[in-house]
C-alpha positions as CSV (number, residue, x, y, z in Angstrom):
1,X,2.7,-31.4,-11.4
2,X,2.6,-30.1,-15.0
3,X,5.4,-27.9,-16.2
4,X,3.1,-25.0,-16.6
5,X,1.8,-25.3,-13.0
6,X,3.4,-23.7,-9.9
7,X,2.4,-24.4,-6.3
8,X,3.1,-23.3,-2.8
9,X,1.7,-23.4,0.8
10,X,0.2,-20.4,2.5
11,X,1.0,-19.7,6.2
12,X,-0.7,-17.2,8.5
13,X,-0.1,-15.6,11.9
14,X,-3.6,-15.6,13.4
15,X,-5.0,-12.5,15.2
16,X,-3.9,-12.5,18.8
17,X,-1.3,-15.2,18.3
18,X,2.4,-15.3,17.6
19,X,2.7,-18.7,16.0
20,X,2.7,-19.0,12.2
21,X,0.6,-22.0,11.0
22,X,-0.2,-23.5,7.6
23,X,-3.6,-22.4,6.3
24,X,-3.9,-23.3,2.6
25,X,-2.4,-24.5,-0.6
26,X,-2.2,-22.5,-3.8
27,X,-1.7,-23.8,-7.4
28,X,-1.4,-21.5,-10.4
29,X,-1.4,-22.9,-14.0
30,X,-0.9,-21.1,-17.3
31,X,-3.9,-21.1,-19.7
32,X,-1.9,-19.6,-22.5
33,X,-2.0,-16.2,-24.1
34,X,-0.9,-14.6,-20.8
35,X,-3.9,-16.0,-18.8
36,X,-3.7,-18.0,-15.6
37,X,-6.0,-19.9,-13.3
38,X,-5.2,-20.1,-9.6
39,X,-6.7,-22.7,-7.2
40,X,-6.8,-21.8,-3.5
41,X,-7.8,-24.5,-1.0
42,X,-8.0,-24.1,2.8
43,X,-6.4,-27.0,4.8
44,X,-8.8,-29.2,6.7
45,X,-6.8,-28.9,9.9
46,X,-6.8,-25.1,9.6
47,X,-10.6,-25.1,9.2
48,X,-10.9,-27.2,12.4
49,X,-9.1,-24.6,14.6
50,X,-11.2,-22.7,17.1
51,X,-9.4,-19.4,16.2
52,X,-9.7,-19.8,12.4
53,X,-10.2,-16.7,10.3
54,X,-10.7,-16.1,6.5
55,X,-7.9,-14.4,4.7
56,X,-10.6,-12.4,3.0
57,X,-14.2,-12.8,4.4
58,X,-15.9,-12.0,1.0
59,X,-13.6,-13.3,-1.7
60,X,-11.9,-16.2,0.2
61,X,-14.6,-17.5,2.6
62,X,-13.9,-20.4,4.8
63,X,-14.8,-23.6,2.9
64,X,-13.3,-27.0,2.1
65,X,-14.0,-26.4,-1.6
66,X,-11.2,-25.3,-3.9
67,X,-11.7,-21.6,-4.9
68,X,-10.6,-20.5,-8.4
69,X,-9.3,-17.2,-9.6
70,X,-8.3,-15.8,-13.0
71,X,-7.7,-12.1,-12.1
72,X,-4.2,-10.9,-11.0
73,X,-2.5,-13.8,-12.9
74,X,-4.4,-16.4,-10.9
75,X,-3.6,-15.1,-7.4
76,X,-6.4,-14.3,-4.9
77,X,-6.2,-10.6,-4.0
78,X,-5.3,-11.2,-0.4
79,X,-2.3,-13.3,-1.5
80,X,-1.2,-10.8,-4.1
81,X,-1.3,-8.1,-1.5
82,X,1.4,-10.0,0.5
83,X,3.7,-10.2,-2.5
84,X,6.5,-7.7,-3.0
85,X,5.8,-4.3,-4.6
86,X,7.5,-2.8,-7.7
87,X,10.8,-2.2,-5.9
88,X,10.8,-5.6,-4.3
89,X,10.2,-7.3,-7.6
90,X,13.2,-5.5,-9.1
91,X,15.4,-6.9,-6.2
92,X,14.0,-10.4,-6.8
93,X,14.7,-10.1,-10.5
94,X,18.3,-9.2,-9.7
95,X,18.6,-12.0,-7.3
96,X,17.3,-14.6,-9.7
97,X,19.3,-13.0,-12.6
98,X,16.3,-13.5,-14.9
99,X,14.3,-11.0,-17.1
100,X,10.9,-10.0,-15.7
101,X,8.9,-11.7,-18.4
102,X,10.4,-15.1,-17.4
103,X,9.5,-15.0,-13.7
104,X,6.1,-16.4,-12.7
105,X,4.1,-14.7,-9.9
106,X,4.7,-17.7,-7.6
107,X,8.4,-16.9,-7.6
108,X,7.8,-13.5,-6.2
109,X,5.8,-15.0,-3.4
110,X,8.5,-17.6,-2.6
111,X,11.4,-15.2,-2.8
112,X,9.7,-12.3,-1.0
113,X,10.9,-11.0,2.4
114,X,10.3,-12.9,5.7
115,X,8.3,-10.0,6.9
116,X,6.1,-8.9,4.0
117,X,2.9,-6.9,4.4
118,X,0.1,-8.4,6.5
119,X,0.2,-11.7,8.3
120,X,0.8,-14.2,5.4
121,X,3.9,-16.0,4.2
122,X,4.7,-18.7,1.7
123,X,6.8,-21.8,1.2
124,X,7.3,-25.1,-0.5
125,X,6.7,-27.4,2.6
126,X,3.5,-27.8,4.7
127,X,5.3,-26.6,7.8
128,X,6.5,-22.9,7.7
129,X,10.3,-22.6,7.4
130,X,12.3,-20.9,10.2
131,X,12.8,-17.2,9.7
132,X,15.9,-16.6,7.5
133,X,17.3,-13.4,8.8
134,X,16.9,-10.6,11.4
135,X,15.6,-7.2,10.6
136,X,17.9,-4.5,9.2
137,X,18.9,-1.8,11.7
138,X,19.2,1.9,11.4
139,X,23.0,1.8,11.6
140,X,22.9,-0.2,8.3
141,X,21.1,2.5,6.4
142,X,24.1,4.0,4.6
143,X,25.1,0.6,3.3
144,X,21.5,-0.1,2.2
145,X,21.3,3.3,0.4
146,X,24.5,2.5,-1.4
147,X,23.2,-1.0,-2.4
148,X,19.9,0.4,-3.5
149,X,21.5,3.1,-5.7
150,X,23.8,0.6,-7.3
151,X,20.9,-1.7,-8.1
152,X,19.0,1.4,-9.5
153,X,22.0,2.2,-11.7
154,X,22.6,-1.1,-13.5
155,X,20.2,-3.7,-12.1
156,X,23.0,-5.9,-10.7
157,X,24.6,-6.4,-7.3
158,X,26.9,-9.0,-5.8
159,X,24.9,-11.8,-4.3
160,X,26.1,-11.2,-0.8
161,X,24.9,-7.6,-1.0
162,X,21.6,-8.5,-2.3
163,X,21.1,-11.0,0.6
164,X,21.3,-8.0,3.0
165,X,18.8,-6.0,1.0
166,X,15.3,-7.3,1.8
167,X,12.8,-6.9,-1.1
168,X,10.4,-4.9,1.1
169,X,6.7,-5.1,1.5
170,X,3.8,-4.6,-0.9
171,X,3.2,-1.1,0.5
172,X,4.8,2.1,-0.4
173,X,5.2,2.2,-4.2
174,X,8.1,1.9,-6.5
175,X,10.8,3.8,-4.6
176,X,13.6,1.8,-3.0
177,X,12.8,0.8,0.5
178,X,13.9,-1.6,3.3
179,X,12.4,-2.9,6.5
180,X,14.1,-1.5,9.6
181,X,13.6,-2.4,13.3
182,X,14.2,0.4,15.8
183,X,13.1,0.8,19.4
184,X,10.7,-2.2,19.3
185,X,9.0,-0.8,16.2
186,X,9.2,-2.0,12.6
187,X,9.6,0.8,10.0
188,X,9.5,1.0,6.3
189,X,12.5,3.1,5.3
190,X,12.2,4.9,2.0
191,X,15.6,5.6,0.5
192,X,16.9,8.3,-1.8
193,X,17.3,7.6,-5.5
194,X,20.3,8.8,-7.5
195,X,18.1,10.5,-10.0
196,X,16.2,12.6,-7.4
197,X,16.2,16.3,-8.3
198,X,14.5,17.2,-5.0
199,X,14.5,15.7,-1.5
200,X,11.5,13.4,-2.1
201,X,11.7,11.9,1.4
202,X,11.4,15.3,3.1
203,X,8.6,16.3,0.8
204,X,6.6,13.1,1.5
205,X,7.3,13.5,5.2
206,X,5.9,17.1,5.2
207,X,2.9,16.0,3.1
208,X,2.0,13.2,5.5
209,X,2.4,15.6,8.5
210,X,0.1,18.1,6.7
211,X,-2.4,15.4,6.1
212,X,-2.4,14.6,9.8
213,X,-2.8,18.3,10.7
214,X,-5.8,18.4,8.3
215,X,-7.5,15.6,10.2
216,X,-6.4,12.4,8.5
217,X,-5.3,9.2,10.2
218,X,-1.8,8.7,8.9
219,X,1.0,6.2,9.7
220,X,3.7,7.2,12.1
221,X,6.5,9.2,10.4
222,X,10.0,10.4,11.1
223,X,13.1,11.4,9.2
224,X,16.5,9.7,9.8
225,X,19.6,11.7,8.6
226,X,22.2,9.4,7.1
227,X,25.3,11.3,5.9
228,X,24.0,13.8,3.3
229,X,20.8,11.9,2.8
230,X,17.3,11.9,4.5
231,X,15.6,8.5,4.9
232,X,11.8,8.6,5.4
233,X,10.8,6.2,8.2
234,X,7.1,5.0,8.0
235,X,5.9,3.0,11.0
236,X,4.5,-0.4,10.0
237,X,0.9,-0.4,11.2
238,X,0.6,-4.1,10.5
239,X,3.0,-4.9,13.3
240,X,2.8,-4.6,17.1
241,X,5.5,-5.5,19.7
242,X,4.5,-8.0,22.4
243,X,6.9,-7.3,25.3
244,X,5.9,-10.5,27.2
245,X,6.7,-12.8,24.2
246,X,9.5,-10.5,22.9
247,X,8.0,-10.9,19.4
248,X,5.8,-9.0,16.9
249,X,2.1,-9.7,16.4
250,X,1.2,-9.5,12.7
251,X,-2.1,-8.1,11.5
252,X,-3.9,-9.1,8.3
253,X,-3.8,-6.6,5.5
254,X,-5.6,-6.4,2.1
255,X,-5.4,-3.6,-0.4
256,X,-8.3,-1.5,-1.7
257,X,-7.8,-3.4,-5.0
258,X,-8.8,-6.6,-3.2
259,X,-11.7,-4.9,-1.4
260,X,-13.0,-3.6,-4.7
261,X,-12.4,-7.0,-6.4
262,X,-10.7,-5.1,-9.2
263,X,-7.9,-5.7,-11.6
264,X,-4.6,-4.0,-11.7
265,X,-3.5,-1.6,-14.5
266,X,-5.3,0.7,-16.9
267,X,-7.7,-1.9,-18.4
268,X,-9.0,-3.0,-14.9
269,X,-10.2,0.4,-13.7
270,X,-14.0,-0.1,-14.0
271,X,-14.3,-0.6,-10.3
272,X,-11.7,2.0,-9.2
273,X,-14.0,4.3,-7.3
274,X,-14.0,6.1,-4.0
275,X,-17.8,5.9,-3.6
276,X,-17.7,2.2,-4.4
277,X,-14.9,1.7,-1.9
278,X,-16.9,3.6,0.7
279,X,-19.9,1.3,0.0
280,X,-17.6,-1.7,0.5
281,X,-16.6,-0.3,3.9
282,X,-20.2,-0.7,5.0
283,X,-19.7,-4.5,5.0
284,X,-15.9,-4.7,5.7
285,X,-15.3,-2.2,8.5
286,X,-16.5,-2.8,12.1
287,X,-16.6,1.0,12.4
288,X,-17.9,1.8,8.9
289,X,-19.3,5.2,9.6
290,X,-16.0,6.5,11.0
291,X,-14.0,4.9,8.2
292,X,-16.2,6.2,5.4
293,X,-15.8,9.8,6.7
294,X,-12.0,9.1,6.9
295,X,-12.0,7.9,3.3
296,X,-13.8,11.1,2.2
297,X,-11.1,13.2,3.9
298,X,-8.4,11.3,2.1
299,X,-10.1,11.7,-1.3
300,X,-10.4,15.5,-0.7
301,X,-6.8,15.8,0.6
302,X,-5.5,13.9,-2.5
303,X,-7.4,16.4,-4.7
304,X,-6.0,19.3,-2.7
305,X,-2.4,18.3,-3.2
306,X,-2.7,16.6,-6.6
307,X,-1.8,13.2,-5.4
308,X,-2.9,11.3,-8.5
309,X,-1.2,8.1,-7.5
310,X,-4.0,7.3,-5.2
311,X,-4.7,4.0,-6.9
312,X,-6.4,1.1,-5.0
313,X,-3.1,-0.4,-3.7
314,X,-2.5,2.8,-1.9
315,X,-5.5,2.2,0.3
316,X,-5.8,-0.8,2.7
317,X,-7.8,-2.6,5.3
318,X,-6.2,-3.9,8.5
319,X,-7.5,-6.9,10.4
320,X,-7.2,-6.2,14.1
321,X,-8.5,-8.5,16.8
322,X,-11.8,-6.6,16.8
323,X,-12.3,-6.9,13.1
324,X,-11.4,-5.1,9.9
325,X,-10.7,-1.3,9.8
326,X,-9.4,1.2,7.2
327,X,-5.7,1.3,7.7
328,X,-3.8,4.6,8.4
329,X,-3.0,6.6,5.3
330,X,0.4,6.2,3.6
331,X,2.2,7.0,0.3
332,X,0.8,10.5,-0.3
333,X,3.0,12.6,-2.6
334,X,2.1,15.9,-4.5
335,X,2.5,15.7,-8.3
336,X,3.2,19.1,-9.9
337,X,1.2,19.6,-13.1
338,X,0.9,22.5,-15.6
339,X,-2.9,22.3,-16.3
340,X,-5.0,24.5,-14.0
341,X,-8.2,23.6,-15.8
342,X,-8.6,20.0,-14.7
343,X,-6.9,17.5,-12.4
344,X,-7.9,13.9,-12.1
345,X,-7.5,11.3,-9.3
346,X,-6.7,7.7,-10.0
347,X,-10.1,6.6,-8.6
348,X,-13.5,8.0,-9.6
349,X,-14.5,10.6,-7.0
350,X,-18.2,11.2,-7.9
351,X,-20.8,11.6,-10.6
352,X,-18.3,13.3,-12.9
353,X,-15.7,10.6,-13.0
354,X,-12.2,11.2,-11.7
355,X,-12.3,15.0,-11.7
356,X,-10.5,16.4,-8.6
357,X,-12.8,19.4,-8.2
358,X,-15.2,20.3,-5.5
359,X,-18.3,19.9,-7.7
360,X,-17.4,16.2,-8.2
361,X,-15.9,15.5,-4.7
362,X,-19.2,16.6,-3.1
363,X,-21.5,15.0,-5.7
364,X,-21.8,11.7,-4.0
365,X,-21.0,12.6,-0.4
366,X,-23.9,10.5,0.8
367,X,-21.9,7.4,-0.1
368,X,-19.5,8.4,2.7
369,X,-22.4,8.9,5.2
370,X,-22.3,12.7,4.9
371,X,-24.9,15.3,4.1
372,X,-23.9,18.1,1.8
373,X,-23.5,20.6,4.6
374,X,-21.4,18.2,6.7
375,X,-19.2,17.5,3.7
376,X,-18.7,21.2,3.0
377,X,-17.8,21.8,6.6
378,X,-15.1,19.1,6.5
379,X,-13.6,20.6,3.3
380,X,-13.6,24.1,4.8
381,X,-11.8,22.9,7.9
382,X,-9.2,21.1,5.8
383,X,-8.7,24.1,3.6
384,X,-7.9,26.2,6.7
385,X,-4.9,23.9,7.3
386,X,-3.8,23.1,3.7
387,X,-3.8,26.7,2.6
388,X,-0.8,27.3,4.9
389,X,1.2,24.5,3.3
390,X,4.1,26.7,2.3
391,X,4.9,27.8,5.8
392,X,4.2,24.3,7.0
393,X,6.6,22.7,4.6
394,X,9.3,25.3,5.2
395,X,9.1,24.7,9.0
396,X,9.8,21.0,8.2
397,X,12.9,21.7,6.3
398,X,11.6,21.5,2.7
399,X,13.9,23.6,0.5
400,X,12.6,26.9,-1.0
401,X,13.2,25.6,-4.5
402,X,11.1,22.5,-3.8
403,X,8.3,24.6,-2.4
404,X,8.4,26.6,-5.6
405,X,8.2,23.4,-7.6
406,X,5.2,22.2,-5.6
407,X,3.2,25.4,-6.3
408,X,1.7,23.6,-9.3
409,X,0.5,20.7,-7.2
410,X,-1.0,22.4,-4.2
411,X,-4.6,23.7,-4.2
412,X,-4.8,24.3,-8.0
413,X,-7.5,26.5,-9.4
414,X,-9.4,23.5,-10.7
415,X,-9.9,22.2,-7.2
416,X,-12.2,25.1,-6.3
417,X,-14.5,24.6,-9.3
418,X,-18.1,24.3,-8.1
419,X,-19.5,23.3,-11.5
420,X,-18.2,21.5,-14.5
421,X,-16.7,23.6,-17.3
422,X,-19.2,24.2,-20.1
423,X,-18.6,22.4,-23.3
424,X,-17.8,24.6,-26.2
């Protein structure tokens, strides 16, 4: 193998099964100037299985032919979705004691957690390696908070401490997090940061509960008190306990970025679009009408609370035994902003681009399977709930000073605009 080529095997836990099996090989080579080409090839034995499934039915179809990719540094989207997120990458950089620029994408796959997002894992040998370590437990949270804050402070930790700090999944953003097992459920535990000026965990908890009250499907949430800190516990919807086998079933998961076949970062935003994502749900989801309406609610709620971090990786599809469905919502956080004239979402919301205003949110409601009157009725019902956000947040322990801070995020004047501002 050439020095500029990296390779690994891809393993999968098939729907309805608990065994992890090899399914493909992946090679990534550098083309120079920061470009890469990846070659993904399903294994013949895997293709011969009666229960075989594609990792991505549209961008990684079942075939014996090698499939090539140049986006996402040569990784197929479904593979990149199983790689650690921004926080996990920081942990791996500390473990490898190497600068970010010198670490190839393959290293993040091979050094990721045993229990990353979805049902994929990676290794150097054809046969999957044995699991390396058990889950963290809730009683370990204080030690994990201390370790995460030390890593945040100077980027270094003793090796033995890092071994206890799993890199985390690809879900949930850049904040420090660990995987926790509690009461036969797997949770993503979001930890406090030293630099926090407000209780970010309690704010996100209250926001997700508000989203649920407004009619959205959200992941299970709870707060765990650890000393003087709150830890936000988000139930992993890609795991399900099997009491007979005393093990967890793993469900496939791909991000909205993969569904849209889009690139990461500012220069790959041409396909970042709610209407386009809704259109993709028509072919991905086994209950597309229901999921498109749900996506409309999420778009509107993000506009209501100024969650402008609603990028495609913060949306996902889940592969259940019956087929693909839009996953529960996660990672919704209000962002206070001064401007009342205009707010933008990360994804285009309608005919007027990313504007988070009613005239734009309603402009392509037919893409979500909604008539104008139905869409307006959904927005009205959501407003009835979200307009009481102050009392809702206070009842869930959000501090008064944090509620005051959030005033600039919640239901800004620009949200209610029913027509674009006239150009001067």
